[in-house]
One Martini backbone bead per residue (centre of mass of N, CA, C, O) as a GRO file, in nm:
protein
  274
    1MET     BB    1  -3.983  -1.785  -3.138
    2CYS     BB    2  -3.692  -1.864  -3.069
    3GLU     BB    3  -3.567  -1.583  -3.117
    4ARG     BB    4  -3.727  -1.438  -2.899
    5ARG     BB    5  -3.633  -1.607  -2.656
    6ARG     BB    6  -3.333  -1.553  -2.695
    7ALA     BB    7  -3.346  -1.243  -2.663
    8LEU     BB    8  -3.471  -1.247  -2.377
    9GLY     BB    9  -3.242  -1.405  -2.245
   10TRP     BB   10  -3.012  -1.204  -2.302
   11ALA     BB   11  -3.141  -0.967  -2.157
   12GLY     BB   12  -3.144  -1.095  -1.875
   13ILE     BB   13  -2.839  -1.137  -1.849
   14LEU     BB   14  -2.751  -0.840  -1.885
   15VAL     BB   15  -2.910  -0.723  -1.650
   16ALA     BB   16  -2.784  -0.897  -1.426
   17THR     BB   17  -2.492  -0.813  -1.472
   18GLY     BB   18  -2.528  -0.510  -1.425
   19THR     BB   19  -2.638  -0.537  -1.135
   20ILE     BB   20  -2.389  -0.671  -1.011
   21LEU     BB   21  -2.182  -0.446  -1.083
   22LEU     BB   22  -2.338  -0.218  -0.922
   23SER     BB   23  -2.360  -0.391  -0.627
   24SER     BB   24  -2.053  -0.475  -0.663
   25PRO     BB   25  -1.733  -0.522  -0.632
   26VAL     BB   26  -1.448  -0.559  -0.751
   27ALA     BB   27  -1.253  -0.827  -0.716
   28GLY     BB   28  -0.976  -0.674  -0.673
   29GLU     BB   29  -1.098  -0.499  -0.424
   30ALA     BB   30  -1.195  -0.711  -0.210
   31SER     BB   31  -0.870  -0.806  -0.215
   32ALA     BB   32  -0.607  -0.681  -0.102
   33ALA     BB   33  -0.277  -0.672  -0.110
   34THR     BB   34  -0.003  -0.762   0.043
   35GLN     BB   35   0.270  -0.550   0.164
   36VAL     BB   36   0.636  -0.532   0.119
   37ARG     BB   37   0.946  -0.432   0.282
   38LEU     BB   38   1.300  -0.366   0.292
   39LEU     BB   39   1.515  -0.263   0.568
   40HIS     BB   40   1.856  -0.183   0.601
   41ALA     BB   41   2.005  -0.185   0.956
   42LEU     BB   42   2.294  -0.327   0.924
   43PRO     BB   43   2.588  -0.259   1.029
   44GLY     BB   44   2.808  -0.375   0.781
   45GLY     BB   45   2.625  -0.522   0.606
   46PRO     BB   46   2.528  -0.702   0.360
   47ALA     BB   47   2.360  -0.769   0.111
   48ALA     BB   48   2.006  -0.851   0.110
   49ASP     BB   49   1.748  -1.097   0.157
   50LEU     BB   50   1.381  -1.136   0.138
   51ALA     BB   51   1.165  -1.395   0.245
   52VAL     BB   52   0.812  -1.462   0.173
   53THR     BB   53   0.631  -1.724   0.330
   54GLY     BB   54   0.340  -1.862   0.322
   55GLY     BB   55   0.029  -1.867   0.381
   56HIS     BB   56  -0.152  -1.642   0.161
   57GLY     BB   57  -0.006  -1.676  -0.133
   58HIS     BB   58   0.255  -1.551  -0.294
   59PRO     BB   59   0.568  -1.552  -0.289
   60VAL     BB   60   0.852  -1.337  -0.184
   61THR     BB   61   1.158  -1.163  -0.307
   62LEU     BB   62   1.398  -0.944  -0.172
   63ARG     BB   63   1.675  -0.804  -0.347
   64GLY     BB   64   1.970  -0.643  -0.291
   65VAL     BB   65   1.987  -0.496  -0.001
   66GLY     BB   66   2.137  -0.233   0.135
   67PHE     BB   67   2.265  -0.030   0.340
   68ALA     BB   68   2.036   0.219   0.388
   69GLN     BB   69   1.802   0.058   0.240
   70ALA     BB   70   1.505   0.034   0.033
   71SER     BB   71   1.273  -0.141  -0.097
   72PRO     BB   72   1.040  -0.211  -0.281
   73ILE     BB   73   0.725  -0.272  -0.314
   74ALA     BB   74   0.555  -0.593  -0.245
   75SER     BB   75   0.371  -0.862  -0.313
   76GLY     BB   76   0.220  -1.088  -0.069
   77PRO     BB   77   0.154  -1.277   0.179
   78ASP     BB   78  -0.075  -1.388   0.423
   79GLY     BB   79  -0.063  -1.437   0.752
   80ALA     BB   80   0.128  -1.704   0.834
   81VAL     BB   81   0.465  -1.619   0.813
   82THR     BB   82   0.795  -1.629   0.664
   83LEU     BB   83   1.096  -1.463   0.756
   84ALA     BB   84   1.396  -1.446   0.544
   85LEU     BB   85   1.733  -1.370   0.597
   86SER     BB   86   1.988  -1.318   0.343
   87ALA     BB   87   2.351  -1.387   0.266
   88GLY     BB   88   2.542  -1.555   0.057
   89GLY     BB   89   2.339  -1.816   0.104
   90LYS     BB   90   2.276  -1.723   0.407
   91THR     BB   91   2.105  -1.749   0.696
   92LEU     BB   92   2.051  -1.507   0.944
   93VAL     BB   93   1.722  -1.489   0.973
   94SER     BB   94   1.409  -1.593   1.129
   95SER     BB   95   1.043  -1.533   1.112
   96ARG     BB   96   0.728  -1.527   1.267
   97GLN     BB   97   0.435  -1.387   1.109
   98THR     BB   98   0.147  -1.165   1.103
   99LEU     BB   99  -0.037  -1.078   0.810
  100ALA     BB  100  -0.254  -0.868   0.687
  101SER     BB  101  -0.493  -0.823   0.476
  102GLY     BB  102  -0.386  -0.533   0.301
  103GLY     BB  103  -0.127  -0.477   0.425
  104ARG     BB  104   0.154  -0.264   0.524
  105TYR     BB  105   0.516  -0.338   0.529
  106THR     BB  106   0.815  -0.301   0.732
  107VAL     BB  107   1.120  -0.474   0.720
  108VAL     BB  108   1.367  -0.475   0.974
  109ALA     BB  109   1.710  -0.504   0.961
  110GLU     BB  110   1.876  -0.572   1.268
  111LYS     BB  111   2.039  -0.550   1.561
  112GLY     BB  112   2.104  -0.773   1.798
  113ASN     BB  113   2.239  -0.995   1.981
  114GLY     BB  114   2.534  -0.923   1.927
  115ASP     BB  115   2.578  -1.054   1.591
  116LYS     BB  116   2.285  -1.065   1.552
  117ALA     BB  117   1.999  -1.075   1.382
  118ARG     BB  118   1.692  -0.878   1.325
  119LEU     BB  119   1.332  -0.871   1.304
  120ARG     BB  120   1.120  -0.585   1.231
  121VAL     BB  121   0.772  -0.491   1.232
  122TYR     BB  122   0.598  -0.235   1.034
  123ARG     BB  123   0.304  -0.075   1.012
  124SER     BB  124   0.129   0.104   0.803
  125GLY     BB  125  -0.024   0.389   0.759
  126LYS     BB  126  -0.299   0.586   0.681
  127ALA     BB  127  -0.374   0.804   0.466
  128VAL     BB  128  -0.479   1.153   0.439
  129THR     BB  129  -0.661   1.373   0.297
  130GLY     BB  130  -0.475   1.679   0.319
  131ARG     BB  131  -0.254   1.524   0.484
  132ALA     BB  132   0.044   1.495   0.693
  133LEU     BB  133   0.227   1.198   0.782
  134VAL     BB  134   0.463   1.139   1.058
  135ARG     BB  135   0.733   0.916   1.144
  136ALA     BB  136   0.967   0.774   1.386
  137VAL     BB  137   1.253   0.542   1.381
  138ASN     BB  138   1.470   0.359   1.593
  139ALA     BB  139   1.747   0.179   1.407
  140ALA     BB  140   1.999   0.253   1.610
  141PRO     BB  141   2.242   0.120   1.755
  142GLU     BB  142   2.369   0.278   2.046
  143SER     BB  143   2.181   0.547   2.073
  144GLY     BB  144   1.948   0.523   2.235
  145ARG     BB  145   1.779   0.786   2.338
  146VAL     BB  146   1.581   0.999   2.126
  147ALA     BB  147   1.527   1.318   1.991
  148LEU     BB  148   1.268   1.442   1.783
  149THR     BB  149   1.273   1.656   1.487
  150LEU     BB  150   1.055   1.889   1.294
  151GLY     BB  151   1.215   2.130   1.275
  152SER     BB  152   1.076   2.300   1.556
  153ARG     BB  153   0.942   2.028   1.619
  154LYS     BB  154   0.847   1.800   1.842
  155TRP     BB  155   0.845   1.421   1.797
  156GLY     BB  156   0.976   1.289   2.025
  157THR     BB  157   1.073   0.972   2.168
  158ALA     BB  158   1.327   0.699   2.105
  159SER     BB  159   1.415   0.394   2.121
  160TYR     BB  160   1.530   0.110   2.034
  161GLY     BB  161   1.260   0.010   1.818
  162GLN     BB  162   1.106   0.273   1.824
  163ASP     BB  163   0.820   0.489   1.788
  164SER     BB  164   0.643   0.804   1.763
  165GLY     BB  165   0.432   0.819   1.577
  166TYR     BB  166   0.187   0.965   1.418
  167LYS     BB  167   0.197   1.299   1.271
  168ALA     BB  168   0.091   1.603   1.196
  169ALA     BB  169   0.177   1.808   0.906
  170ALA     BB  170   0.273   2.059   0.730
  171PRO     BB  171   0.321   2.110   0.426
  172GLY     BB  172   0.672   2.053   0.330
  173THR     BB  173   1.005   2.155   0.424
  174TYR     BB  174   1.253   1.981   0.627
  175ALA     BB  175   1.431   1.931   0.927
  176LEU     BB  176   1.571   1.630   1.041
  177ALA     BB  177   1.616   1.515   1.389
  178ALA     BB  178   1.857   1.369   1.619
  179ARG     BB  179   1.879   1.386   1.977
  180MET     BB  180   1.984   1.453   2.275
  181PRO     BB  181   1.774   1.489   2.534
  182ARG     BB  182   1.954   1.682   2.721
  183THR     BB  183   2.162   1.849   2.523
  184ARG     BB  184   2.060   1.860   2.207
  185SER     BB  185   2.250   1.717   2.046
  186VAL     BB  186   2.342   1.624   1.731
  187LEU     BB  187   2.338   1.314   1.558
  188VAL     BB  188   2.120   1.371   1.322
  189GLU     BB  189   2.072   1.533   0.992
  190GLN     BB  190   1.801   1.620   0.757
  191LYS     BB  191   1.755   1.795   0.477
  192GLY     BB  192   1.483   1.828   0.265
  193VAL     BB  193   1.213   1.713   0.380
  194ASN     BB  194   0.936   1.596   0.223
  195VAL     BB  195   0.592   1.699   0.292
  196ALA     BB  196   0.290   1.558   0.185
  197ALA     BB  197  -0.013   1.563   0.095
  198GLY     BB  198  -0.159   1.245   0.136
  199THR     BB  199   0.070   1.128   0.336
  200ALA     BB  200   0.270   0.850   0.469
  201SER     BB  201   0.564   0.855   0.681
  202THR     BB  202   0.906   0.722   0.743
  203ALA     BB  203   1.179   0.775   0.974
  204TYR     BB  204   1.494   0.617   0.979
  205THR     BB  205   1.736   0.535   1.204
  206VAL     BB  206   2.072   0.469   1.103
  207GLY     BB  207   2.348   0.302   1.253
  208SER     BB  208   2.615   0.280   1.408
  209ALA     BB  209   2.839   0.052   1.499
  210GLY     BB  210   3.051   0.213   1.287
  211ALA     BB  211   2.821   0.381   1.154
  212ARG     BB  212   2.679   0.625   1.003
  213MET     BB  213   2.437   0.828   1.070
  214ARG     BB  214   2.092   0.814   0.941
  215PHE     BB  215   1.831   0.866   0.710
  216VAL     BB  216   1.532   0.678   0.618
  217VAL     BB  217   1.286   0.767   0.381
  218VAL     BB  218   0.947   0.653   0.366
  219GLN     BB  219   0.661   0.560   0.192
  220ASP     BB  220   0.356   0.420   0.299
  221SER     BB  221   0.118   0.617   0.187
  222VAL     BB  222  -0.169   0.702  -0.027
  223ALA     BB  223  -0.423   0.898  -0.091
  224ALA     BB  224  -0.710   0.901  -0.232
  225PRO     BB  225  -0.900   1.059  -0.417
  226ALA     BB  226  -1.202   1.206  -0.360
  227ARG     BB  227  -1.217   1.215  -0.681
  228GLY     BB  228  -1.268   1.121  -0.980
  229PRO     BB  229  -1.222   1.136  -1.293
  230ALA     BB  230  -1.337   1.247  -1.574
  231THR     BB  231  -1.557   1.034  -1.810
  232GLY     BB  232  -1.869   1.111  -1.912
  233LEU     BB  233  -2.073   0.953  -1.682
  234GLY     BB  234  -2.108   1.120  -1.451
  235GLY     BB  235  -2.254   0.973  -1.175
  236MET     BB  236  -2.112   0.687  -1.267
  237ALA     BB  237  -1.849   0.787  -1.185
  238ASP     BB  238  -1.570   0.586  -1.050
  239SER     BB  239  -1.262   0.498  -0.899
  240GLY     BB  240  -1.368   0.194  -0.778
  241GLY     BB  241  -1.467   0.094  -1.079
  242ARG     BB  242  -1.705  -0.035  -1.359
  243PRO     BB  243  -1.978   0.129  -1.457
  244TRP     BB  244  -1.949   0.141  -1.767
  245LEU     BB  245  -2.011  -0.159  -1.808
  246ALA     BB  246  -2.296  -0.160  -1.695
  247ALA     BB  247  -2.408   0.051  -1.889
  248LEU     BB  248  -2.356  -0.108  -2.148
  249LEU     BB  249  -2.527  -0.357  -2.071
  250ALA     BB  250  -2.791  -0.207  -2.036
  251ALA     BB  251  -2.808  -0.107  -2.329
  252LEU     BB  252  -2.807  -0.388  -2.459
  253ALA     BB  253  -3.057  -0.492  -2.311
  254ALA     BB  254  -3.254  -0.284  -2.420
  255GLY     BB  255  -3.218  -0.356  -2.717
  256ALA     BB  256  -3.298  -0.655  -2.698
  257LEU     BB  257  -3.578  -0.610  -2.571
  258GLY     BB  258  -3.692  -0.426  -2.793
  259GLY     BB  259  -3.658  -0.626  -3.025
  260ALA     BB  260  -3.841  -0.847  -2.909
  261LEU     BB  261  -4.103  -0.678  -2.884
  262PHE     BB  262  -4.118  -0.592  -3.181
  263GLY     BB  263  -4.141  -0.884  -3.294
  264ARG     BB  264  -4.430  -0.931  -3.140
  265ALA     BB  265  -4.554  -0.720  -3.291
  266PRO     BB  266  -4.797  -0.627  -3.485
  267LEU     BB  267  -4.895  -0.534  -3.780
  268GLY     BB  268  -5.001  -0.281  -3.940
  269ARG     BB  269  -5.246  -0.215  -4.164
  270GLY     BB  270  -5.068   0.022  -4.326
  271ARG     BB  271  -4.839  -0.172  -4.378
  272ALA     BB  272  -4.603  -0.264  -4.583
  273ARG     BB  273  -4.541  -0.541  -4.782
  274GLY     BB  274  -4.290  -0.752  -4.938
   0.00000   0.00000   0.00000
């Protein structure tokens, strides 16, 4: 009797666990990590570090980012955080910012008033499956207002610290340029900029103030595939969770429950006894 009750108990636990897994998201997906990168746009500035502290979550430090370079994306805290830019062991500038949970941000170290540094934060847009989204940000001091073009298409104008906003482009390879709004003379041009479907990207103009102007193009986000890869689980396959685990638990529960019921069933009259 005890063995039968124990088997029924385990069957109930396995069924309940499978039900929970099927009806709720995986814990890791319920709260996506906030992600940050550093883009160095301080003309003539030394390689710098960015520390992101406070808020909720583990602090992170992005190290050794040189001028006209962007660091890799790293997971960091969210909420009310402190951003501190340093070089050579000296803090250049710090700023309090609020970062949303699950958001993706590029922190641009740029020239402020006089010789002071300044931090400006740009939140990444969400990529759309099958579409290419591109925006441009003017992070070049002394450039004034610039007209931006992608191939033959006008991409809007932006003053220092402003962005053009995301716009959809046909996937392909383009020449990206920043021009003087009135004369249309080219300030900086970069050829061979690849724009892929399912991505959102930002092109930052950096330089001036004694440094050659150039573009730094970073990928902000990538759209998830519309359908997950084939796994052999048919309709239960999904790229967003672990339904195979729930299916396995359900099968184990069924086996345990069947075994318990079989054990309780009386022996047939014609069955041989050992």
